[in-house]
PAMAR-715904 format. One record per residue (C-alpha): residue in one letter; x, y, z. Coordinates in steps of 0.2 Angstrom, whole numbers, plus 5000, padded with zeros to 4 digits. Example, Ala and Ser with C-alpha at 12.3 -4.5 7.8 and 13.67 -1.06 7.14 Angstrom:
<drennus>
A506249785039S506849955036
</drennus>
This chain:
<drennus>
X460452734437X461952654429X461152484431X459652534422X460652614408X461552444407X459852354406X459252464392X460852444382X460752254385X458952244379X459252344363X460852234360X459852074362X458452144351X459652184337X460452014339X458751934337X458352034322X460051984314X459851804318X458151794310X458351924297X457351834284X455851814296X456151994301X456252064283X454651964279X453752044294X454352214290X453852194271X452152134277X451952284289X452452394275X451152324264X449852324277X450152504283X450252564265X448452504262X447952564279X448752734275X447652754259X446052704269X446552824284X446852974271X445152934263X444352924280X445053084286X444453174270X442753094271X442553154288X443153334283X441953334268X440453274279X440853414292X440953544278X439353494269X438453474285X438853644291X438053714275X436353634279X435153754286X433353794287X432553944278X431154014289X430054134280X428954254291X427254304288X426954464277X426254564292X427854524303X428654694302X428954764320X430654724327X429854674344X428854534335X430454484325X431454464341X430054364349X429954244335X431854224335X431854184354X430454044351X431553974336X433053974347X432153874361X431753734349X432853584352X434353554340X434453744335X436253804335X436153974327X434854094320X435354224308X434054364303X433854404284X432754554280X431654564264X432954664255X434254534258X433054404253X432754494236X434554514233X434854324235X433354294223X434154414210X435854324212X434954154209X433654194196X434354344186X434254524183X432354534179X431954524198X432854694200X431254774196X430554724213X431854824223X431254964234X429454984238X428954844226X429854714236X428454574238X429554464249X429554444268X430854444282X431654274286X432854184296X434254054292X434353924305X435853804308X435653644318X436653544330X436253374323X435953374304X435153204305X433653284315X433453424302X431653374297X430953354314X431753524318X431053604303X429253534307X429353614325X429953784319X428553784306X427353784321X428053944328X426754084327X427254214314X428154084303X427454064285X428553924280X430153834284X431053724272X432853674267X433353634249X434853524254X434053354254X435353294241X436753364251X436053274267X435953114257X437753144252X438253174270X437453004274X438352914260X440052994266X439752934284X439452754278X441052764268X441952834283X441352684294X441752564281X443552634279X443752634298X443252444299X444452394285X445852494293X445652404310X445652234301X447252284292X448052334309X447452174317X448252074303X449952174305X449852134324X449651944320X451051944308X452252024320X451651914333X452151754323X453851834319X454251864338X453551694343X454751604331X456151714337X455751664355X455551484351X457251474343X458051544359X457051424370X458651354378X459451524381X457751584389X457751424400X459451454407X459051634411X457551574420X458551444430X459851574436X458351684442X458051814427X456351894429X455051884416X455252074412X457152054410X456751914397X455252004389X455952174386X457152134372X455752054362X454652204365X455952314358X456152194343X454352194339X454252384341X455752414329X454952294316X453352404317X454352564315X455352494301X453752444292X453052614294X454452704286X454152674267X452252704269X452652874277X453852914263X452552874249X451252974258X452553124261X452953134242X451253064235X450053174244X450653344238X450553274220X448753224223X448353394232X449053494217X448353384204X446553424210X446853604215X446553574233X444753514232X443553404223X442153484212X441653614225X442553714239X441653614252X442553464247X444253544251X445753434254X446753434271X448253554270X449853464265X450853514280X449453464292X449253294283X451053254284X451053284302X449553184306X450053034295X451753034303X450953014320X449652884314X450852774304X452352774316X451152764331X450152624323X451752524318X452652544335X451052504345X450552354334X452352284336X452452314354X450752234358X451152084346X452852054355X452152074372X450751944369X452051824361X453351844375X452051834389X451251674382X452951584381X453651644397X452051584406X452351414399X454151394405X453751454423
</drennus>
C-alpha cells in the first residue's frame, strides 16, 4: 500500500515537473484546448437544445381520426379503438366525443359556432392518435383511414414535422463538428506530450536500462495530459456557468413557443460540467497514452 502511494506521488510529481519545464508548450496546449472546448461547448449546448426541441415538437404530432356519423354505440367505439391500437406504430389513442370536438372548434374559429351546442351539434366522435415514430406518420395515417367506421384521418402538423426534420439535421451537423473539435484537441495534446517525452529521451533511456516498466514511465505523462485537458476545460465551464443563465433569462426560458423551452439552468450546469471536464480529461489521457506508448515501443 505504501509503495503504491509512493508511486502515485512520484507520478504526479514528475507530471508537474514536466509541465513546469515545458510551460510554454503546456500553456499553448491549455489555450488551444480552452478554445476548442469553448467552441465545442457552444455546439453541445445547441445540440442538446435541438434534441429537446425535436422531442417536444414530435410529441405534439398526432393523427386526428374522425368517426362516421352513425358511430354512436360505446361498443362500436371500443371496437374501432382496439383496431386502431393494433396498427403498427400507434403509441396511444385518446377518445374525443362530439361535444369536445365542438368546443375545440369554438376555441379555434370563434363564438359563432356556439350556436351548435347541444342537439344541434353536427360533428362526430373522434380519436387523437399519438405514434411511436413520427417519420412514419403518413403511412400510419393511411392504415388508420382504412379501419371500418373511420370517416377521415388527418394531421395538420406537416410544417411541424418538417421543422423536426430540419432540427434533426442541425443536431447531426453539430454532433459531427463537435467530434471534429474534440479530435483536434486530442491531436494538439498529443503533440505537446510527444515533445515533452522527446525532451526527456535520455532520462527515459536510463530508466529503461535500470529495469523500469513501461507503465512506470508512461503514467506521469498520462497524468500530465489529463491535467492539461482538465485545465483547458475550466474556462469554458466558467463561461457557460455564468453565460447560460443570461441567455436563459434574456429569452424568458423558451424560443417563440412553449415547445421550444430551454433546458433548466441547474440541469444544464450539471450536464455541461460532466461533459466539459470529462471530454477534457479523456482527450488529454488518450492523447498522452498514444504518445507515450508510441515512444516507449521505439526504445524497447
